[in-house]
C-alpha positions in Angstrom: -20.6 -2.9 10.2 -21.2 -2.6 6.4 -18.1 -2.3 4.1 -20.2 1.3 3.2 -20.1 2.6 6.6 -16.8 1.3 6.8 -15.8 3.3 3.9 -17.3 7.0 5.3 -15.4 6.8 8.6 -11.8 7.4 6.3 -11.4 9.6 3.4 -8.7 10.2 1.5 -6.8 12.6 -1.3 -4.1 11.9 -4.2 -1.7 14.5 -3.2 0.8 13.3 -5.9 1.5 10.6 -8.5 4.7 9.7 -9.9 6.7 6.7 -9.9 10.3 8.5 -10.8 9.6 12.2 -12.0 11.7 14.2 -9.3 11.4 16.8 -7.4 8.0 15.5 -6.0 5.3 18.5 -6.2 4.6 19.8 -2.8 1.6 18.2 -1.3 -1.7 19.6 -0.7 -3.2 18.5 2.4 -6.5 18.5 1.3 -8.9 15.2 2.2 -11.6 13.9 -0.3 -15.0 15.3 1.2 -15.4 17.5 -2.8 -18.5 17.4 -4.8 -18.6 17.4 -8.7 -19.2 20.1 -11.1 -20.7 22.9 -9.4 -21.5 26.3 -11.1 -19.8 29.7 -10.1 -22.7 30.4 -8.2 -22.7 27.0 -6.0 -19.0 27.6 -5.9 -19.1 30.1 -3.7 -22.1 28.7 -2.1 -20.5 25.4 -1.3 -17.3 24.2 0.0 -15.9 22.1 -2.5 -12.6 20.9 -0.3 -12.9 19.1 2.9 -11.5 20.7 6.1 -10.0 18.6 8.7 -8.3 18.8 12.2 -4.7 18.4 11.0 -4.5 15.8 13.9 -6.7 13.6 12.9 -5.1 13.5 9.4 -2.0 10.8 8.2 0.1 11.2 4.7 0.2 7.7 3.1 2.3 7.0 0.7 1.1 4.0 -1.4 3.7 2.0 -3.5 3.0 -1.0 -5.7 6.1 -4.2 -5.9 8.5 -3.6 -8.8 8.6 -6.0 -11.8 8.4 -9.9 -10.3 9.0 -13.1 -12.7 5.8 -13.9 -12.5 4.7 -10.5 -14.0 7.0 -11.4 -17.1 6.0 -15.4 -17.3 2.2 -14.3 -17.0 2.6 -11.4 -19.6 3.3 -14.4 -22.1 1.6 -17.6 -21.3 -1.3 -16.4 -18.1 -1.3 -20.5 -17.5 1.9 -19.5 -16.3 0.6 -18.1 -13.4 -0.5 -21.5 -12.5 3.1 -23.0 -11.7 4.9 -23.7 -8.7 8.3 -22.3 -10.3 6.6 -18.6 -9.3 6.3 -19.4 -6.1 6.3 -16.7 -3.8 7.9 -14.4 -7.0 11.0 -12.5 -6.6 11.9 -9.3 -8.2 13.6 -9.1 -12.1 17.0 -7.8 -13.0 14.4 -4.6 -14.6 12.4 -4.8 -11.1 15.9 -3.5 -9.6 16.3 -1.3 -12.0 12.8 0.0 -10.9 13.6 0.0 -7.4 16.5 1.8 -7.8 14.8 4.7 -9.8 12.2 4.9 -7.1 15.0 5.5 -4.2 16.3 8.3 -5.9 12.9 9.3 -6.3 11.6 9.2 -2.7 15.7 10.9 -1.7 15.5 13.9 -4.1 11.8 14.7 -3.3 12.4 14.4 0.4 10.1 11.3 1.2 12.8 9.4 2.9 13.1 11.9 5.4 10.0 12.1 6.5 9.0 8.8 6.6 8.2 7.2 10.3 7.3 3.6 9.7 7.3 0.9 6.2 4.2 -1.5 6.5 5.3 -4.1 3.9 2.9 -7.4 2.6 5.1 -10.4 3.8 6.0 -11.5 0.3 9.2 -11.5 -1.5 8.5 -8.9 -4.2 7.0 -6.7 -1.6 9.7 -7.2 0.6 12.6 -6.3 -2.0 11.0 -3.3 -3.3 10.1 -1.9 0.4 14.1 -2.3 1.6 15.6 -1.5 -1.8 13.6 2.3 -1.6 13.3 2.8 2.0 16.1 1.3 3.6 19.5 2.4 4.5 23.0 2.7 2.8 24.3 -0.8 1.9 25.9 -2.9 4.7 30.3 -2.1 5.3 32.0 -3.6 7.6 31.9 -1.9 11.2 28.4 -0.4 11.1 26.6 -1.8 14.0 23.0 -1.8 12.4 21.2 -5.2 11.7 20.6 -5.7 8.2 17.7 -5.2 6.5 18.2 -7.4 3.5 21.1 -10.4 3.5 23.3 -10.0 0.1 21.7 -12.0 -2.6 18.7 -12.8 -0.6 15.7 -13.5 -2.8 17.6 -14.7 -5.5 19.0 -11.4 -6.3 22.3 -10.1 -7.1 22.3 -7.2 -4.7 24.6 -6.5 -1.9 23.0 -6.6 1.6 21.3 -3.7 2.8 21.7 -1.9 6.5 19.0 -0.2 8.8 21.4 2.4 9.4 19.3 5.6 9.3 16.2 4.4 8.2 12.5 4.1 9.8 10.9 0.9 10.9 9.6 -1.9 9.0 7.2 -4.3 9.9 5.1 -6.9 8.1 1.5 -6.8 7.6 -0.6 -10.2 6.1 -3.6 -7.8 6.0 -2.3 -5.8 2.9 -1.4 -9.4 1.0 -2.5 -10.0 -2.4 -5.7 -11.3 -2.8 -6.4 -14.9 -4.4 -7.3 -15.2 -8.0 -9.3 -18.6 -8.6 -8.6 -20.7 -12.0 -12.2 -20.9 -12.6 -12.7 -17.4 -13.3 -9.8 -17.4 -16.2 -11.3 -20.8 -18.0 -14.9 -18.9 -18.1 -12.7 -16.1 -20.0 -10.9 -19.2 -22.3 -13.3 -22.0 -22.6 -12.0 -23.1 -25.6 -8.5 -24.1 -22.9 -11.0 -26.1 -21.5 -12.9 -27.7 -24.4 -9.7 -28.9 -25.8 -7.9 -30.3 -22.7 -10.3 -31.0 -19.6 -8.4 -33.4 -18.0 -5.2 -31.1 -17.6 -7.4 -28.1 -16.8 -9.5 -30.3 -14.0 -6.0 -30.8 -12.3 -4.9 -27.0 -12.7 -8.7 -26.3 -11.2 -7.6 -28.0 -8.6 -4.8 -26.6 -7.9 -6.9 -23.2 -7.5 -5.0 -19.7 -7.1 -1.7 -18.7 -8.2 1.5 -20.1 -6.2 3.3 -16.7 -7.1 0.6 -15.0 -4.0 1.5 -17.9 -1.4 4.6 -16.8 0.7 7.2 -18.4 2.3 7.8 -19.4 6.5 8.1 -16.3 8.4 11.3 -18.2 9.6 12.8 -18.0 6.4 11.8 -14.3 5.9 13.8 -14.0 9.3 16.6 -14.9 8.0 16.7 -12.8 4.7 15.3 -9.9 6.4 16.6 -9.8 9.9 15.5 -6.0 10.5 11.7 -6.1 9.4 9.4 -6.8 12.4 7.4 -10.0 11.6 5.9 -9.8 15.4 2.2 -9.3 13.7 2.0 -12.2 12.0 0.9 -15.3 14.1 1.5 -18.2 12.0 5.1 -19.1 10.4 3.6 -21.1 7.9 0.9 -19.5 5.1 -2.5 -20.5 6.7 -4.3 -17.7 4.2 -3.5 -19.0 1.5 -5.7 -21.8 0.2 -5.3 -23.7 -3.1 -9.2 -23.8 -3.6 -10.8 -20.6 -2.8 -10.7 -17.4 -4.1 -11.3 -13.9 -2.5 -14.3 -12.2 -4.0 -13.2 -8.3 -4.7 -15.5 -7.2 -2.3 -13.8 -9.0 0.4 -11.0 -7.9 -0.7 -11.9 -4.3 -0.3 -13.7 -4.9 3.2 -10.6 -5.6 4.2 -8.1 -3.5 2.4 -10.6 -0.4 4.5 -9.9 -2.5 7.6 -6.3 -1.8 6.6 -6.9 1.5 6.5 -8.6 2.0 10.3 -5.4 0.4 11.1 -3.3 2.8 9.6 -5.9 5.3 11.5 -4.6 4.1 14.9 -0.9 4.2 14.1 0.7 6.8 16.1 2.8 7.3 12.7 2.1 10.7 10.8 3.8 9.8 7.6 3.7 6.2 6.7 4.4 4.2 3.5 2.9 1.4 2.8 4.4 -1.7 -0.2 1.9 -3.8 -1.2 0.0 -5.4 -4.4 -1.7 -3.7 -7.4 -4.9 -6.4 -6.7 -5.1 -5.4 -3.2 -4.6 -1.4 -4.1 -7.1 -1.5 -6.7 -10.0 -2.9 -5.0 -9.6 -1.1 -1.4 -9.5 2.3 -3.5 -12.0 2.1 -5.6 -14.0 1.8 -1.9 -12.8 5.5 -1.7 -14.0 8.8 -3.2 -17.4 8.1 -4.7 -18.3 11.6 -3.4 -15.8 13.2 -5.6 -15.7 14.8 -9.3 -15.0 11.3 -11.2 -11.7 12.6 -12.7 -10.8 12.5 -8.7 -11.7 9.3 -7.9 -9.8 8.3 -10.7 -7.2 9.7 -9.6 -7.5 7.4 -6.5 -8.8 4.2 -7.9 -6.5 3.9 -11.1 -4.3 0.7 -11.9 -0.9 0.8 -10.2 2.0 0.4 -12.4 4.9 -1.8 -11.3 6.9 0.2 -8.5 4.1 3.5 -8.7 4.4 5.4 -5.8 0.9 7.6 -4.7 0.5 10.0 -2.3 -2.3 10.7 0.1 -3.7 12.1 3.2 -5.8 9.5 5.4 -8.6 11.3 7.6 -10.0 9.4 10.5 -13.5 11.2 10.4 -14.8 9.0 13.2 -11.9 9.1 16.0 -10.6 6.0 15.8 -7.2 7.4 16.5 -6.3 9.3 19.7 -3.3 11.6 18.3 -2.8 14.9 20.5 -4.0 18.2 18.9 0.2 19.1 19.1 0.0 22.0 16.7 -2.4 23.9 18.1 -2.5 26.6 20.9 -5.6 26.7 23.5 -5.3 30.8 23.9 -6.3 32.8 26.7 -2.5 32.9 27.9 -2.9 34.8 30.0 -6.5 35.0 30.5 -8.6 37.9 30.0 -11.8 39.4 28.6 -12.1 37.8 25.2 -16.0 38.6 24.1 -16.7 38.8 20.6 -17.5 42.1 18.8 -20.4 40.5 17.5 -21.7 38.9 20.1 -25.7 38.6 20.1 -27.0 39.2 24.0 
């Protein structure tokens, strides 16, 4: 199945874009099945909205992780992304402040009460963002609930976070960040290659950013005991390669498959905590049948700790949710010939 045909099976529409504002505007449950720049006459004849069965729709809250140490160091010097010191980057103190503000937003808006599942990329910065935003209260003695995060996990000064009164969390590899090859960076910085060829060659052998390489799952289970890592088959990171770059179209295809998987879940409202590159390249696959301004709402780049809520529409019956809100009628049965019936 081609990447284009995969995206035609799904559509979704941005219902709100706001990492910090409160309260959240009411969610508009529209799918992204719209047309561009119609005249008033055409608007009367052609629908500019999508109409889909409610049980084929899910609300997805997309979140990019908060500021990580790699964001700060990379902003100062792009070569820092190649440093092993940034392996599986953790959140900065500013990043944790961003998480605290997003937590206030999801509570004030009511999102935290409606989410049935949190899906998270298994990297330290996304795990920290997810539990800090959607987790339970701080741990107290006597609480009979496993910890979502142990105290001080991942070079943080944060207290333990409990799993009490919060949705289940599940880690999924398919929403991880993509792999960035140094060769592309060198082509944009040719003077660096000419001035120090040997050093750049060593970096080229190293290839990609250590901040995107994850720890062993065994270690994550120690830091985040209540998160479900059962969908991850390998304890070690077998997906991160030191000399291979995942092409943009490949991460987009992986992202579409991830959304296809979301459409098969039983939960109707899901939070996904992931990465900028994954979101940007995946979301560019959607909205091509929309007005450009609507497509831009979907596919523009995410800020750190930004949340966007979208409605995911399963147009090819990937899922099997029953239409629980529908009512069949004719109870009790009786004659119901329509008045405009043509004999």
